[in-house]
Backbone of each chain as ProteinMPNN parsed JSONL, in Angstrom:
{"seq_chain_A": "XXXXXXXXXXXXXXXXXXXXXXXXXXXXXXXXXXXXXXXXXXXXXXXXXXXXXXXXXXXXXXXXXXXXXXXXXXXXXXXXXXXXXXXXXXXXXXXXXXXXXXXXXXXXXXXX", "coords_chain_A": {"N_chain_A": [[104.553, 103.162, 88.378], [101.145, 102.451, 89.292], [99.424, 103.181, 92.07], [96.946, 102.177, 94.549], [93.793, 102.938, 93.763], [90.573, 104.578, 94.474], [87.026, 105.145, 94.194], [83.889, 106.742, 94.635], [85.443, 109.785, 96.082], [83.995, 111.107, 98.149], [80.797, 110.51, 99.613], [77.38, 110.946, 99.882], [74.61, 109.5, 101.504], [71.335, 108.387, 102.151], [69.51, 106.837, 105.017], [68.846, 103.31, 104.673], [69.221, 103.332, 101.909], [71.227, 102.014, 99.189], [74.699, 101.576, 98.353], [77.7, 101.431, 96.336], [81.016, 101.015, 96.31], [84.159, 101.533, 94.542], [87.265, 100.038, 93.72], [90.553, 100.088, 92.344], [93.234, 97.992, 92.106], [96.87, 98.012, 92.87], [99.243, 97.801, 90.462], [99.857, 94.528, 89.598], [99.034, 93.404, 91.723], [97.145, 90.781, 93.236], [95.099, 90.317, 95.144], [92.633, 91.71, 97.121], [91.528, 93.632, 99.841], [89.003, 94.831, 102.13], [88.365, 97.586, 104.463], [86.502, 98.933, 107.094], [86.883, 102.251, 108.608], [85.902, 103.727, 111.439], [85.356, 107.107, 112.823], [88.268, 108.24, 114.699], [88.939, 105.598, 115.073], [90.634, 102.356, 114.608], [91.242, 100.822, 111.503], [88.799, 98.427, 110.546], [88.507, 95.113, 109.382], [86.75, 94.047, 106.662], [86.414, 92.106, 104.44], [88.08, 89.954, 102.212], [89.212, 89.403, 98.937], [90.259, 86.933, 96.52], [91.095, 85.732, 93.416], [88.591, 86.28, 92.578], [86.976, 85.4, 94.321], [85.527, 85.38, 97.78], [87.622, 85.448, 100.411], [87.806, 85.199, 103.337], [86.357, 86.804, 106.11], [85.432, 89.597, 108.044], [83.615, 90.461, 111.079], [81.048, 91.47, 109.975], [77.609, 92.033, 108.703], [75.696, 90.415, 106.398], [74.705, 92.256, 104.536], [76.739, 93.645, 103.759], [78.506, 93.22, 101.017], [80.69, 91.964, 98.357], [82.837, 92.149, 95.15], [85.141, 90.81, 93.03], [86.922, 91.349, 89.991], [88.22, 90.136, 86.969], [90.366, 91.751, 86.12], [91.44, 92.271, 88.611], [90.412, 94.579, 90.048], [87.81, 95.871, 92.289], [84.702, 95.855, 94.14], [82.829, 97.261, 96.747], [79.735, 96.601, 98.108], [76.932, 98.022, 99.942], [74.069, 97.295, 101.3], [70.739, 98.685, 102.364], [71.417, 101.031, 104.25], [72.802, 102.071, 107.322], [72.806, 104.455, 109.965], [75.171, 104.088, 111.298], [76.912, 103.181, 109.493], [78.457, 105.179, 108.46], [81.576, 106.162, 107.464], [85.124, 105.954, 106.827], [86.04, 104.149, 104.124], [88.238, 101.805, 103.203], [90.362, 100.338, 100.994], [92.54, 97.989, 100.161], [95.449, 96.575, 98.657], [97.459, 93.58, 97.526], [99.994, 91.135, 96.964], [99.158, 87.901, 96.75], [100.021, 85.735, 99.47], [102.264, 87.285, 100.064], [102.974, 89.545, 102.656], [102.553, 92.386, 102.946], [100.126, 94.906, 102.695], [98.889, 97.478, 100.716], [97.37, 100.56, 100.931], [94.576, 102.286, 99.518], [93.325, 105.754, 99.14], [90.835, 105.954, 100.226], [87.094, 106.125, 100.676], [84.966, 108.316, 101.674], [82.116, 108.002, 103.351], [79.083, 109.301, 104.156], [76.175, 108.892, 106.03], [72.783, 109.793, 106.203]], "CA_chain_A": [[103.698, 102.043, 88.758], [100.131, 103.127, 89.848], [98.995, 102.784, 93.315], [95.593, 101.874, 94.777], [92.78, 104.105, 93.616], [89.213, 104.422, 94.944], [86.045, 106.181, 93.827], [84.436, 108.108, 94.717], [86.249, 110.135, 97.243], [83.061, 111.28, 99.108], [79.605, 110.051, 99.07], [76.39, 111.114, 101.01], [73.395, 108.587, 101.271], [70.278, 108.479, 103.251], [69.236, 105.703, 105.794], [67.961, 102.615, 103.758], [69.602, 103.347, 100.576], [72.388, 101.229, 98.785], [75.997, 102.197, 97.852], [78.671, 100.753, 95.641], [82.332, 101.578, 96.156], [85.147, 100.835, 93.764], [88.758, 99.988, 93.851], [91.597, 99.597, 91.416], [94.43, 97.498, 92.743], [97.921, 98.252, 92.603], [99.602, 97.04, 89.244], [100.529, 93.275, 89.836], [98.499, 92.793, 92.935], [95.905, 90.002, 92.901], [94.332, 90.208, 96.424], [91.985, 92.704, 97.533], [90.888, 93.687, 101.11], [88.158, 96.084, 102.291], [88.215, 97.8, 105.63], [86.04, 100.106, 107.539], [87.342, 103.027, 109.61], [85.087, 104.818, 112.048], [86.295, 108.249, 113.131], [89.023, 108.065, 115.837], [89.271, 104.205, 115.372], [91.614, 101.719, 113.556], [90.48, 100.029, 110.323], [88.186, 97.028, 110.835], [88.447, 94.242, 108.357], [85.418, 93.531, 106.192], [86.505, 90.945, 103.688], [89.164, 89.817, 101.215], [88.982, 88.562, 97.504], [91.421, 86.479, 95.74], [90.738, 85.132, 92.341], [87.396, 86.715, 92.337], [86.271, 84.738, 95.409], [85.799, 85.752, 99.175], [88.75, 84.668, 101.079], [87.969, 85.557, 104.636], [85.423, 87.889, 106.361], [85.244, 89.973, 109.435], [82.523, 90.515, 111.697], [80.261, 92.287, 109.325], [76.465, 91.473, 108.279], [75.629, 90.155, 104.992], [74.286, 93.375, 103.697], [77.957, 94.093, 103.123], [78.981, 92.261, 99.977], [81.69, 92.443, 97.379], [83.01, 91.57, 94.017], [86.445, 91.19, 92.485], [86.882, 91.162, 88.705], [89.3, 89.505, 86.264], [91.6, 92.564, 86.341], [91.46, 92.342, 90.156], [89.666, 95.523, 90.763], [86.762, 95.344, 93.203], [83.496, 96.715, 94.436], [82.112, 96.986, 97.966], [78.357, 97.106, 98.191], [76.309, 98.087, 101.333], [72.577, 97.534, 101.331], [70.01, 98.989, 103.63], [72.279, 101.793, 104.895], [72.523, 102.582, 108.62], [73.622, 105.83, 110.403], [76.46, 103.675, 111.824], [77.898, 102.688, 108.342], [79.032, 106.311, 108.126], [82.895, 105.865, 107.977], [86.205, 106.071, 105.805], [86.055, 102.897, 103.593], [89.491, 101.583, 102.754], [90.64, 99.261, 100.058], [94.104, 97.438, 100.22], [95.738, 95.43, 97.716], [98.698, 92.915, 97.875], [100.204, 89.91, 96.229], [98.835, 86.819, 97.629], [101.089, 85.193, 100.373], [103.362, 88.299, 100.341], [102.378, 90.088, 103.801], [102.37, 93.723, 103.073], [98.913, 95.489, 102.142], [98.987, 98.822, 100.319], [95.897, 101.0, 100.901], [94.104, 103.487, 98.864], [93.049, 106.932, 99.84], [89.555, 105.681, 100.966], [85.864, 106.711, 100.392], [84.383, 108.986, 102.916], [80.601, 107.814, 103.168], [78.228, 109.646, 105.308], [74.863, 108.344, 105.88], [71.879, 110.612, 106.901]], "C_chain_A": [[102.47, 102.933, 89.537], [99.669, 102.586, 91.022], [97.581, 102.384, 93.549], [94.71, 103.077, 94.585], [91.349, 103.804, 94.016], [88.356, 105.467, 94.484], [84.752, 105.752, 94.325], [85.057, 108.336, 95.841], [85.277, 110.448, 98.465], [81.743, 111.017, 98.61], [78.648, 110.391, 100.341], [74.999, 110.411, 100.615], [72.457, 108.948, 102.55], [70.079, 107.014, 103.858], [68.531, 104.697, 104.657], [68.352, 102.429, 102.311], [70.774, 102.242, 100.367], [73.503, 101.869, 98.334], [76.891, 101.224, 97.265], [79.84, 101.513, 95.694], [83.232, 100.812, 95.329], [86.521, 101.137, 94.089], [89.532, 99.527, 92.834], [92.708, 99.209, 92.105], [95.57, 98.059, 92.162], [98.495, 97.328, 91.522], [100.31, 95.891, 89.936], [100.055, 92.604, 91.069], [97.21, 91.972, 92.601], [94.915, 89.871, 94.174], [93.773, 91.66, 96.719], [91.305, 92.701, 98.95], [90.089, 94.973, 101.294], [88.219, 96.244, 103.88], [87.272, 98.977, 105.935], [86.539, 100.969, 108.709], [86.447, 103.976, 110.064], [85.945, 105.896, 112.495], [86.904, 107.844, 114.68], [89.37, 106.472, 116.051], [90.263, 103.629, 114.264], [90.799, 101.068, 112.606], [90.169, 98.745, 111.11], [88.072, 96.268, 109.455], [87.04, 93.729, 107.889], [85.433, 92.3, 105.627], [87.651, 91.071, 102.76], [88.724, 89.036, 100.097], [90.269, 88.161, 96.933], [90.801, 85.66, 94.556], [89.288, 85.104, 92.121], [86.52, 85.888, 93.383], [86.631, 85.317, 96.837], [86.632, 84.801, 99.885], [88.989, 85.298, 102.6], [87.041, 86.72, 104.847], [85.356, 88.142, 107.793], [83.853, 89.915, 109.905], [81.461, 91.649, 111.155], [78.877, 91.553, 108.908], [76.443, 91.187, 106.868], [75.3, 91.101, 104.073], [75.507, 94.139, 103.124], [78.51, 92.876, 102.131], [79.984, 92.816, 98.929], [81.883, 91.685, 96.091], [84.439, 91.807, 93.712], [86.372, 90.74, 91.022], [88.106, 90.682, 88.076], [90.483, 90.446, 86.312], [91.832, 93.009, 87.698], [91.068, 93.486, 90.86], [88.399, 95.021, 91.459], [85.872, 96.233, 93.489], [83.069, 96.26, 95.907], [80.651, 97.52, 97.881], [77.752, 96.922, 99.457], [74.839, 98.247, 101.118], [72.084, 98.059, 102.513], [70.856, 99.732, 104.56], [71.864, 102.112, 106.041], [73.305, 103.634, 108.918], [75.003, 105.262, 110.776], [77.458, 103.236, 110.776], [78.61, 103.919, 107.827], [80.711, 106.086, 108.573], [83.805, 106.2, 106.677], [86.162, 104.29, 105.401], [87.506, 102.696, 102.851], [89.743, 100.286, 101.936], [92.08, 99.125, 100.109], [94.279, 96.302, 99.283], [97.324, 94.725, 98.056], [98.872, 91.632, 96.821], [99.898, 88.816, 97.18], [100.108, 85.921, 98.054], [102.384, 86.095, 100.542], [102.398, 89.08, 101.44], [101.841, 91.52, 103.637], [101.096, 94.176, 102.219], [99.272, 96.884, 101.843], [97.669, 99.451, 100.223], [95.784, 102.195, 99.946], [93.611, 104.69, 99.645], [91.64, 107.0, 100.571], [88.619, 106.539, 100.281], [85.241, 107.112, 101.522], [82.731, 108.81, 102.765], [79.869, 108.315, 104.451], [76.726, 109.377, 104.999], [73.963, 109.128, 106.701], [70.739, 110.156, 107.171]], "O_chain_A": [[102.728, 103.905, 90.247], [99.488, 101.369, 90.997], [96.961, 102.243, 92.494], [94.905, 104.117, 95.213], [90.982, 102.643, 93.839], [88.797, 106.608, 94.355], [84.484, 104.557, 94.447], [85.301, 107.425, 96.632], [85.604, 110.145, 99.612], [81.451, 111.209, 97.43], [78.971, 110.198, 101.513], [74.378, 110.703, 99.593], [72.736, 109.565, 103.578], [70.476, 106.053, 103.199], [67.755, 105.175, 103.829], [67.896, 101.527, 101.608], [71.208, 101.641, 101.349], [73.235, 102.949, 97.808], [76.831, 100.093, 97.745], [79.824, 102.635, 95.188], [83.174, 99.583, 95.325], [86.926, 102.182, 94.598], [89.179, 98.448, 92.356], [93.252, 100.085, 92.777], [95.467, 98.589, 91.056], [98.266, 96.123, 91.625], [101.217, 96.111, 90.739], [100.484, 91.52, 91.464], [96.35, 92.393, 91.828], [93.888, 89.215, 94.002], [94.472, 92.658, 96.543], [90.535, 91.775, 99.206], [90.404, 96.025, 100.738], [88.141, 95.239, 104.587], [87.217, 99.926, 105.153], [86.617, 100.412, 109.804], [86.136, 104.946, 109.373], [87.16, 105.717, 112.574], [86.264, 107.313, 115.587], [89.989, 106.1, 117.048], [90.624, 104.25, 113.265], [89.648, 100.762, 112.919], [90.852, 98.161, 111.952], [87.557, 96.835, 108.49], [86.298, 93.087, 108.633], [84.702, 91.404, 106.049], [88.157, 92.17, 102.53], [87.945, 88.094, 100.241], [91.235, 88.922, 96.864], [89.917, 84.865, 94.876], [88.735, 84.142, 91.587], [85.315, 85.782, 93.155], [87.775, 85.682, 97.106], [86.414, 83.592, 99.96], [90.055, 85.773, 102.993], [86.888, 87.556, 103.957], [85.252, 87.26, 108.646], [82.979, 89.382, 109.221], [81.112, 92.591, 111.865], [79.018, 90.34, 108.754], [77.246, 91.786, 106.152], [75.535, 90.91, 102.879], [75.432, 95.02, 102.267], [78.868, 91.772, 102.541], [80.057, 94.023, 98.696], [81.208, 90.677, 95.881], [84.971, 92.861, 94.061], [85.732, 89.708, 90.818], [89.128, 90.85, 88.741], [91.588, 89.954, 86.541], [92.399, 94.081, 87.91], [91.257, 93.572, 92.074], [87.97, 93.887, 91.244], [86.081, 97.406, 93.176], [82.977, 95.071, 96.214], [80.401, 98.698, 97.623], [77.925, 95.882, 100.092], [74.415, 99.345, 100.756], [72.713, 98.002, 103.57], [71.089, 99.208, 105.649], [70.689, 102.464, 106.145], [74.36, 103.846, 108.319], [75.98, 105.977, 110.557], [78.626, 102.961, 111.052], [79.332, 103.799, 106.837], [81.07, 105.886, 109.733], [83.306, 106.643, 105.643], [86.238, 103.386, 106.233], [87.822, 103.465, 101.944], [89.262, 99.225, 102.333], [92.795, 100.127, 100.1], [93.522, 95.343, 99.128], [98.18, 95.297, 98.731], [98.003, 91.259, 96.033], [100.356, 88.829, 98.322], [100.973, 85.492, 97.291], [103.403, 85.671, 101.087], [101.205, 89.243, 101.185], [100.765, 91.825, 104.15], [101.052, 93.8, 101.048], [99.944, 97.495, 102.673], [96.835, 98.939, 99.476], [96.721, 102.937, 99.65], [93.504, 104.552, 100.863], [91.334, 107.901, 101.352], [88.948, 107.444, 99.514], [84.958, 106.274, 102.378], [82.154, 109.578, 101.995], [80.031, 107.828, 105.57], [76.185, 109.608, 103.918], [74.246, 109.217, 107.896], [69.926, 110.85, 107.781]]}, "seq_chain_B": "XXXXXXXXXXXXXXXXXXXXXXXXXXXXXXXXXXXXXXXXXXXXXXXXXXXXXXXXXXXXXXXXXXXXXXXXXXXXXXXXXXXXXXXXXXXXXXXXXXXXXXXXXXXXXXXX", "coords_chain_B": {"N_chain_B": [[91.236, 85.748, 121.29], [92.312, 88.043, 118.705], [94.301, 90.788, 119.394], [95.289, 94.312, 119.425], [96.852, 96.856, 121.204], [97.351, 100.254, 121.342], [99.789, 102.71, 122.721], [100.787, 106.002, 123.803], [97.498, 107.364, 123.464], [97.539, 109.729, 122.301], [100.14, 111.974, 121.477], [102.247, 114.653, 122.185], [105.044, 116.447, 120.974], [107.927, 118.45, 121.148], [109.769, 119.757, 118.35], [112.56, 118.04, 117.488], [112.511, 116.532, 119.889], [113.06, 113.474, 121.059], [111.119, 110.182, 121.089], [109.005, 107.353, 121.972], [106.525, 105.243, 120.638], [104.223, 102.728, 121.677], [103.242, 99.39, 120.919], [101.105, 96.915, 121.796], [100.334, 93.409, 121.739], [98.154, 90.549, 121.21], [97.947, 87.487, 119.897], [97.03, 84.641, 118.062], [99.021, 83.374, 116.441], [101.75, 84.774, 115.041], [101.941, 86.318, 111.899], [102.974, 88.677, 110.845], [103.902, 91.997, 111.839], [102.864, 95.258, 111.466], [103.484, 98.604, 110.683], [101.909, 101.639, 110.112], [101.57, 104.899, 108.711], [99.175, 107.361, 108.941], [97.724, 110.206, 107.521], [95.242, 112.816, 108.127], [92.175, 112.067, 106.953], [93.032, 110.427, 104.897], [94.228, 107.419, 103.261], [96.202, 104.718, 105.182], [99.574, 104.857, 105.067], [102.065, 102.696, 104.169], [104.74, 101.846, 106.381], [106.604, 99.928, 107.82], [107.236, 96.329, 107.943], [107.575, 93.736, 110.423], [108.702, 90.686, 111.452], [109.832, 88.802, 113.326], [110.803, 88.372, 116.693], [113.122, 90.651, 117.945], [113.906, 91.721, 115.662], [114.607, 94.547, 113.734], [113.75, 97.654, 111.976], [114.625, 100.527, 109.901], [113.857, 103.818, 108.91], [114.538, 106.75, 107.738], [113.735, 108.99, 110.186], [112.743, 107.278, 111.795], [112.356, 104.124, 113.663], [111.709, 100.869, 113.927], [110.995, 98.109, 116.173], [110.666, 94.851, 117.446], [109.25, 92.684, 119.781], [108.382, 89.674, 121.753], [105.953, 90.174, 122.673], [105.192, 92.928, 122.115], [105.625, 95.834, 120.307], [107.698, 98.511, 119.332], [107.8, 101.889, 118.057], [110.215, 104.053, 117.389], [111.165, 107.548, 117.559], [113.293, 109.627, 116.362], [114.454, 112.641, 117.064], [112.089, 114.335, 116.052], [110.348, 116.017, 113.318], [108.079, 118.763, 112.329], [106.699, 117.717, 110.097], [106.314, 114.958, 110.626], [104.144, 114.74, 112.068], [101.131, 112.881, 112.445], [98.806, 110.309, 112.572], [99.844, 107.244, 113.899], [99.499, 103.84, 113.091], [99.43, 100.56, 114.326], [99.429, 97.195, 113.291], [98.599, 93.743, 113.258], [99.136, 90.563, 111.661], [97.54, 87.606, 111.722], [98.121, 84.191, 111.872], [95.597, 82.484, 110.162], [94.141, 80.331, 108.756], [93.22, 80.83, 105.296], [92.731, 83.389, 105.362], [94.083, 86.676, 105.065], [93.817, 88.643, 106.789], [94.367, 92.037, 108.488], [94.724, 93.255, 111.786], [93.92, 95.883, 113.493], [95.306, 98.367, 115.785], [94.074, 101.229, 117.69], [95.448, 103.446, 117.131], [98.173, 106.043, 117.537], [98.071, 109.383, 118.148], [100.176, 111.684, 116.752], [101.693, 114.809, 117.448], [103.846, 117.133, 116.378], [105.399, 119.98, 117.43], [106.605, 123.017, 116.233]], "CA_chain_B": [[90.908, 86.752, 120.274], [93.612, 88.73, 118.401], [93.995, 92.251, 119.888], [96.293, 95.265, 119.475], [96.576, 97.938, 121.927], [98.465, 101.04, 121.205], [99.792, 103.77, 123.673], [99.684, 106.554, 124.259], [96.462, 107.596, 122.48], [97.963, 111.025, 121.886], [101.512, 112.516, 122.106], [102.781, 115.925, 121.661], [106.5, 116.56, 121.081], [108.651, 119.635, 120.536], [110.653, 119.57, 117.219], [113.846, 117.556, 118.086], [112.386, 115.785, 121.202], [112.741, 111.891, 120.67], [110.106, 109.495, 121.858], [108.693, 106.14, 121.511], [105.141, 104.854, 120.701], [104.147, 101.345, 121.906], [102.122, 98.663, 120.495], [101.071, 95.595, 122.531], [99.46, 92.452, 120.832], [97.904, 89.202, 121.597], [97.593, 86.923, 118.59], [97.295, 83.198, 118.158], [100.241, 83.109, 115.844], [102.0, 86.137, 114.377], [102.596, 86.221, 110.609], [103.803, 89.735, 110.648], [103.382, 93.111, 112.519], [103.006, 96.344, 110.496], [103.189, 100.001, 111.089], [101.446, 102.485, 109.035], [101.306, 106.316, 109.14], [97.9, 108.052, 108.381], [97.333, 111.57, 107.675], [93.935, 113.17, 108.293], [91.327, 111.988, 105.715], [93.833, 109.78, 103.986], [94.503, 106.124, 103.803], [97.276, 104.441, 105.74], [100.845, 104.656, 104.158], [102.892, 101.642, 104.786], [106.119, 102.068, 106.962], [107.549, 98.702, 108.204], [106.996, 94.992, 108.429], [108.393, 93.066, 111.187], [108.231, 89.196, 111.362], [110.103, 88.059, 114.508], [111.249, 88.947, 117.912], [114.586, 90.974, 117.823], [113.938, 92.349, 114.299], [114.61, 95.975, 113.831], [113.917, 98.187, 110.615], [114.57, 101.925, 110.129], [113.579, 104.499, 107.756], [114.784, 108.145, 108.118], [113.904, 109.384, 111.702], [111.871, 106.283, 112.556], [112.918, 102.738, 113.926], [110.621, 99.902, 114.51], [111.329, 97.145, 116.963], [109.684, 93.837, 117.884], [109.456, 91.592, 120.921], [107.141, 88.68, 121.433], [104.563, 90.826, 123.057], [104.999, 94.284, 121.789], [106.565, 96.645, 119.316], [107.952, 100.052, 119.459], [108.272, 102.833, 116.95], [110.946, 105.202, 117.981], [111.173, 108.609, 116.632], [114.28, 110.37, 116.694], [114.673, 114.297, 116.475], [111.12, 114.509, 115.076], [110.14, 117.443, 112.663], [106.659, 118.699, 112.178], [105.983, 116.961, 109.193], [106.159, 113.683, 111.269], [102.913, 114.76, 112.842], [100.202, 111.947, 111.811], [98.337, 109.12, 113.443], [100.543, 106.039, 113.453], [98.794, 102.725, 113.428], [99.984, 99.102, 114.441], [98.502, 96.231, 112.972], [99.034, 92.322, 113.274], [98.51, 89.577, 110.651], [97.532, 86.339, 112.551], [97.853, 82.991, 111.053], [94.208, 82.193, 110.281], [93.644, 79.623, 107.503], [93.513, 81.261, 104.098], [92.485, 84.789, 105.256], [95.243, 87.443, 105.416], [93.403, 90.05, 107.297], [95.088, 92.832, 109.416], [93.967, 93.494, 112.992], [94.585, 97.142, 113.807], [94.991, 99.217, 116.964], [93.338, 102.572, 117.43], [96.525, 104.382, 116.651], [98.641, 107.107, 118.349], [98.12, 110.629, 117.237], [101.487, 112.436, 117.238], [101.773, 116.202, 117.026], [105.256, 117.713, 116.59], [105.199, 121.376, 117.347], [108.071, 123.625, 115.79]], "C_chain_B": [[92.051, 87.667, 120.048], [93.195, 90.238, 118.694], [95.218, 92.885, 119.728], [95.818, 96.49, 120.123], [97.761, 99.031, 121.783], [98.539, 102.234, 122.272], [100.872, 104.653, 123.56], [98.656, 106.774, 123.16], [96.963, 108.874, 121.702], [99.365, 111.488, 122.347], [101.875, 113.644, 121.325], [104.137, 116.31, 121.993], [106.826, 117.962, 120.593], [109.64, 119.121, 119.462], [112.09, 119.078, 117.933], [113.676, 116.649, 119.288], [112.085, 114.303, 120.873], [111.772, 111.268, 121.593], [109.776, 108.058, 121.375], [107.133, 105.919, 121.552], [105.068, 103.324, 120.879], [102.961, 100.661, 121.248], [102.216, 97.177, 120.964], [100.228, 94.682, 121.775], [99.377, 91.288, 121.482], [97.295, 88.612, 120.26], [97.934, 85.427, 118.733], [98.531, 82.787, 117.542], [100.529, 84.093, 115.024], [102.679, 85.769, 113.023], [103.364, 87.259, 110.277], [103.222, 90.901, 111.538], [103.823, 94.397, 111.708], [102.858, 97.645, 111.18], [103.002, 100.888, 109.871], [101.389, 103.898, 109.607], [99.917, 106.724, 108.27], [97.648, 109.574, 108.683], [95.773, 111.754, 107.589], [93.077, 112.963, 107.022], [91.968, 111.214, 104.741], [93.901, 108.288, 104.27], [95.927, 105.879, 104.323], [98.465, 104.34, 104.746], [101.794, 103.651, 104.929], [104.385, 102.078, 105.154], [107.024, 100.811, 107.033], [106.681, 97.513, 108.274], [107.898, 94.445, 109.211], [107.906, 91.72, 111.38], [108.755, 88.529, 112.572], [110.796, 88.768, 115.496], [112.669, 89.209, 117.541], [114.914, 91.636, 116.627], [113.896, 93.72, 114.623], [114.51, 96.46, 112.359], [114.029, 99.833, 110.956], [114.524, 102.641, 108.779], [113.626, 106.045, 108.317], [114.857, 108.326, 109.71], [113.097, 108.217, 112.314], [112.523, 104.943, 112.453], [111.947, 102.011, 114.537], [111.386, 98.739, 115.1], [110.425, 96.14, 117.374], [110.122, 92.914, 118.969], [108.255, 90.544, 120.683], [105.885, 89.094, 121.908], [104.161, 92.312, 122.643], [105.986, 94.859, 120.584], [106.596, 98.105, 119.692], [108.319, 100.85, 118.313], [108.925, 103.932, 117.623], [111.079, 106.211, 116.93], [112.203, 109.586, 117.123], [114.342, 111.842, 116.065], [113.479, 114.495, 115.397], [110.954, 116.031, 114.434], [108.367, 117.586, 112.485], [105.931, 118.139, 111.229], [105.816, 115.396, 109.658], [104.93, 113.681, 111.72], [101.741, 113.922, 111.849], [99.648, 111.138, 112.821], [99.205, 107.758, 113.009], [99.728, 104.715, 114.021], [99.735, 101.498, 113.381], [99.008, 98.356, 114.073], [99.234, 94.796, 112.924], [98.371, 91.457, 112.221], [98.66, 88.312, 111.381], [97.552, 85.349, 111.47], [96.437, 82.429, 111.262], [93.73, 81.523, 108.938], [93.998, 80.381, 106.172], [93.492, 82.751, 104.239], [93.791, 85.455, 105.675], [94.88, 88.808, 105.753], [94.507, 90.752, 108.205], [94.139, 93.181, 110.579], [94.692, 94.696, 113.313], [94.4, 97.709, 115.271], [94.35, 100.616, 116.635], [94.327, 103.571, 116.945], [96.938, 105.301, 117.61], [98.633, 108.352, 117.425], [99.188, 111.387, 117.722], [101.373, 113.788, 116.667], [103.196, 116.68, 117.428], [105.005, 119.27, 116.459], [106.801, 122.16, 117.069], [108.586, 124.416, 117.015]], "O_chain_B": [[92.726, 88.068, 120.996], [92.139, 90.785, 118.374], [96.243, 92.214, 119.849], [94.783, 97.094, 119.84], [98.93, 98.756, 122.055], [97.487, 102.722, 122.685], [101.951, 104.167, 123.221], [98.912, 106.403, 122.014], [96.749, 108.964, 120.493], [99.69, 111.377, 123.529], [101.853, 113.689, 120.095], [104.442, 116.505, 123.17], [106.128, 118.558, 119.772], [110.292, 118.103, 119.695], [112.612, 119.731, 118.836], [114.657, 116.024, 119.688], [110.977, 113.959, 120.461], [111.585, 111.712, 122.726], [110.33, 107.652, 120.354], [106.504, 106.413, 122.488], [105.861, 102.65, 120.221], [101.884, 101.224, 121.052], [103.11, 96.391, 120.65], [99.334, 95.211, 121.115], [100.267, 90.899, 122.238], [96.355, 89.126, 119.653], [98.9, 85.014, 119.374], [99.143, 81.856, 118.067], [99.663, 84.413, 114.21], [103.708, 85.098, 112.941], [104.342, 87.089, 109.548], [102.075, 90.76, 111.962], [104.987, 94.554, 111.341], [102.151, 97.751, 112.183], [103.72, 100.899, 108.871], [101.191, 104.09, 110.807], [99.725, 106.394, 107.1], [97.426, 110.061, 109.792], [95.092, 110.9, 107.022], [93.293, 113.701, 106.061], [91.471, 111.287, 103.617], [93.659, 107.888, 105.408], [96.818, 106.667, 104.008], [98.307, 103.761, 103.672], [102.186, 103.806, 106.085], [105.125, 102.594, 104.316], [108.055, 100.711, 106.368], [105.505, 97.622, 108.622], [109.075, 94.558, 108.868], [106.688, 91.567, 111.478], [108.073, 87.568, 112.926], [111.4, 89.789, 115.166], [113.381, 88.374, 116.984], [116.039, 92.107, 116.461], [113.283, 94.134, 115.607], [115.099, 95.801, 111.502], [113.63, 100.335, 112.007], [115.024, 102.199, 107.744], [112.866, 106.459, 109.193], [115.795, 107.921, 110.397], [112.82, 108.351, 113.506], [113.133, 104.583, 111.446], [111.367, 102.4, 115.551], [112.418, 98.393, 114.525], [109.305, 96.539, 117.693], [111.26, 92.445, 119.015], [107.436, 90.539, 119.765], [104.844, 88.5, 121.628], [103.039, 92.79, 122.806], [106.951, 94.26, 120.111], [105.694, 98.736, 120.244], [109.211, 100.414, 117.584], [108.295, 104.691, 118.359], [111.112, 105.964, 115.724], [112.032, 110.27, 118.132], [114.29, 112.124, 114.867], [113.681, 114.741, 114.208], [111.378, 117.042, 114.994], [107.584, 116.637, 112.519], [104.711, 118.004, 111.331], [105.131, 114.667, 108.94], [104.44, 112.557, 111.837], [101.508, 114.279, 110.694], [100.047, 111.299, 113.974], [99.179, 107.327, 111.856], [99.387, 104.597, 115.198], [100.655, 101.401, 112.569], [97.839, 98.613, 114.362], [100.41, 94.744, 112.561], [97.184, 91.608, 111.931], [99.789, 87.915, 111.67], [97.102, 85.569, 110.346], [96.095, 81.965, 112.349], [93.014, 82.127, 108.139], [95.204, 80.544, 105.989], [94.108, 83.431, 103.419], [94.529, 84.926, 106.505], [95.352, 89.843, 105.282], [95.459, 90.093, 108.622], [92.937, 93.374, 110.39], [95.918, 94.675, 113.422], [93.349, 97.482, 115.872], [94.157, 101.028, 115.491], [93.901, 104.549, 116.33], [96.186, 105.473, 118.57], [99.055, 108.389, 116.269], [99.243, 111.755, 118.896], [100.991, 113.938, 115.506], [103.632, 116.632, 118.578], [104.458, 119.738, 115.461], [107.86, 121.869, 117.624], [109.677, 124.986, 116.968]]}, "name": "protein", "num_of_chains": 2, "seq": "XXXXXXXXXXXXXXXXXXXXXXXXXXXXXXXXXXXXXXXXXXXXXXXXXXXXXXXXXXXXXXXXXXXXXXXXXXXXXXXXXXXXXXXXXXXXXXXXXXXXXXXXXXXXXXXXXXXXXXXXXXXXXXXXXXXXXXXXXXXXXXXXXXXXXXXXXXXXXXXXXXXXXXXXXXXXXXXXXXXXXXXXXXXXXXXXXXXXXXXXXXXXXXXXXXXXXXXXXXXXXXXX"}
């Protein structure tokens, strides 16, 4: 059984640029969530996708957007990058209505 | 507002020295409480899910317990490989969203 995978592992961007992060769900999982984890902090919920639709959103501006594809993989897009967007971005997958979420290894984004 | 507070922020133990980590929470309605382990630069690794007060779960040297206001992660006779940040999270009842609300974590160091 394949776990949650994310790409790329590391990324460096400059302020104002746009970035796309990718996530492949664990086999059999139909729900994907994205979290942002700043250094020394716990993960913060960005949004969740189920059946290709956004199903809940945290306190993040509209320049954070996402997609879920028919195979349940997902993308996180961030426009107009700011220095404070530097963080570890985590993807988590689960089966809808089952509680436990399983996390990928994350993508480390550095904005200069 | 749903909130999770973990204490202590950091804990140093000698190998074999048992201790407990605390997770206090306020939530409108608790769907589940989760413990994760996170190694530096990696994604959180699932440990336990607890659903109701009085519930306990064990895995190797770890035991998680839950009351109406807090959860404890007991570590018995820890080994250096138990060194990691331990994250506590709650999933509140909140419409269709299945987000997790995390604490900042407890960084555990076990010295040989």
